[in-house]
Structures are given as C-alpha cells and as structure tokens.
C-alpha positions in Angstrom: 108.9 118.4 102.1 108.1 119.3 105.7 105.1 121.4 106.4 104.6 123.0 109.7 107.3 121.3 111.4 107.9 122.5 115.0 111.5 123.8 115.5 113.3 125.2 118.6 114.3 128.7 118.3 116.9 129.3 121.3 118.1 132.9 119.8 115.1 134.7 121.6 115.3 135.8 125.0 112.8 133.0 126.2 112.9 129.7 124.7 110.3 129.2 122.0 109.3 127.0 119.2 108.2 127.9 115.8 106.4 126.1 112.9 108.6 126.0 109.9 108.5 124.7 106.3 111.8 122.6 105.3 113.0 120.2 102.8 115.2 117.1 103.5 117.1 115.5 100.8 120.1 113.0 100.2 121.2 109.7 99.1 122.2 106.1 100.5 124.4 103.4 99.2 124.5 99.9 100.5 126.4 96.7 99.6 127.8 93.5 100.5 130.3 90.9 99.7 130.5 87.3 100.4 133.9 86.3 101.6 133.4 82.7 102.0 130.6 80.1 102.7 129.8 81.7 106.0 131.6 85.1 106.3 130.2 88.3 104.7 130.9 91.9 104.8 128.4 94.5 104.3 128.2 98.3 104.7 126.3 101.5 103.9 126.8 105.1 103.5 124.0 107.9 103.9 124.1 111.5 103.3 121.2 113.9 104.3 120.7 117.7 104.2 117.8 119.7 105.7 117.2 123.2 104.9 114.5 125.7 106.3 112.6 127.5 103.4 113.1 130.6 105.4 115.4 131.5 108.4 113.9 131.7 111.9 113.2 135.0 113.6 116.7 136.5 114.5 118.6 134.0 112.7 120.3 133.8 109.2 121.3 130.1 109.1 118.8 127.8 107.1 120.3 124.5 108.1 118.1 122.0 110.0 120.3 121.2 113.2 118.5 118.0 113.9 119.7 116.3 110.7 122.9 114.2 111.1 124.6 114.8 107.7 126.9 111.8 107.1 126.5 108.3 108.4 128.7 105.3 107.6 128.4 101.7 108.9 130.1 98.4 108.3 129.8 95.0 109.5 131.5 91.7 109.4 129.0 88.7 109.6 129.6 85.0 110.3 126.9 82.7 109.6 127.1 79.9 112.4 124.5 77.6 110.6 126.6 77.1 107.4 125.7 74.3 104.9 128.5 72.1 106.1 127.3 72.2 109.7 123.7 71.5 108.7 124.7 68.6 106.6 126.5 66.9 109.8 123.3 67.0 111.7 120.7 66.6 108.9 
C-alpha cells in the first residue's frame, strides 16, 4: 500500500502534483535449467498492477501510469571456469 504517494496530474490547466493513496500487487516467476556442465538457461516473468484508491481531480482512470505491467527476461549463460578447465590448471 502506498500512502501519500506524489503523483503527476496533467489534466489540469497548469501542471500539478497530488498526494494519492494506491495499491500495487502482482507476482513473479523465475527459473533455470542446466543444459550441460557449463551452459545454463534462466528466465523470469513478472506482472504488476497499480491502482489509485480514488481517481485524481478531473480524471476517471485509476491505473498508475508509472507501473510497467508485464516484464519478461531470458538469458543463456556460459560458465567459462567449468570443472574441466580448473582440473587442467589445478
């Protein structure tokens, strides 16, 4: 829960900021998979939603514009210092 969050209100004649109360909720999932001794795949998915408790002056929308709703990332990782290379020098 956000209390007294300062939010930009561009719907008025002059640009202004207002204190609002809002809630942010969501979920995230992460995982990984080891493909070989030195290669792995990992990724994540996150979803967030922000809602104002009450709409701003002269507005009916209650969504928070600053919250990016969906985020996905993936990576392919290569471990340069695998066990085989370390045994050659160790």
